[in-house]
Phi, psi and omega in degrees: 000145184237132180290156178277096186266128178201174175291155178296144178291139179243114178298133179064021168283182184302313183297319180295314180296319178296317180298319179294319180295318179296316179301313181296319182296316180289321181300321180272315188287317185298307181301318181290325177295317179293322180298322181294336179290333180053046180235105179304326181294316179293319179302316180292319181296317180294318179300314180293325178295317178297316180296318178297319179297320180297310182294317179297317179301316182296319180293315180295318180301314180297315182298314181294315182295325182278312189267339180253316185264003175057042176262155183295135181299318184297330180285345181261000177301142185283063184247354170292156185300323180293321178291318176298321177296324178295313180295321179293320179293320176300318179297316182295326178288321180291315186264354186053051191261114182291323180301320177292324179298321184306319180274318182300324181300311183287323176296320182288307185284334179267333183246305183296318179297318178297324179294324178292323181285321178234078188291138169270078190223131181262328189261132183276173172300135010249047182290162175300316182297325178296308181296319181297318182299306186285329176294311182297310180294322179296321180298321179297313181297318178296318181297317179292318177299322179298317180295325179292313186280314186275314181275343182074020180290142178223135175286151176239177176297326175299326178295323177298311180297320179297318180296317178296316182297327179275321187289318183297312175297327178293324176298318178297318178299316179296324178298319177295316178299321180300320179291317183289323187254358184058053180240184181221046179298137181064013178056042182274340181265329174199164182289160173304151181291329179266156180298128176219179179297337180297332179299339182273357190259009177099176182282168173289141001266008188291338179289344181291307175297330176295319177299318181297312179298316179296321179298320179294317178298316180297319178300317179296319179295322179291335178280328188305316179300324180285329175295315179297319179295319180295319179295322180294316179296322180294316179294325179293321181294324183273353182291142179297143175080008179266000000 
């Protein structure tokens, strides 16, 4: 087996900026382009294609990291929040499931987007890990944006509460697994090796409650635009002469 040897990843270098721009362009452009076609058949085909790409990516990533890069299988289990978000997003696209969207939206926009902006990535372009990181995270963001534009899904305040109610027990579950398997799911045992926003939250273990508090604040901020939009639509509907 041969390790994936490459130059160290440089945050906000050319490759990182290009990857972010491509992700943003597809995230915005694809859903709106498909919407303009006004074809339910094409909308369904694209949704299934995105979901298939997500699941396939996760399987290939695990296989390559374990059998080619000699990494521990338990560390590659899809239990990080971004991987769980990918599987949840694939499910919501396949089933057109609003309940899955409620959580996937906040995990994607609050976690996956932050990961793209401050990647926990060691290997630079054109390594396997570089492509895998941005492809996987990008697919999640595109999938959630697709559900917003094509399915018309919108988060509510109940969605915020639901996300908190699911995420906190999952953090406890991941913490137990980390002790049993000697892993670092959700970065509960130590911070990412690369600089991320977690570095601003204090030392271990104090950054963990800080992460929880910051996560709740981010969820509320991510909900506010949709709350404002809902109030505006409601007032427009009730206005005389509309």
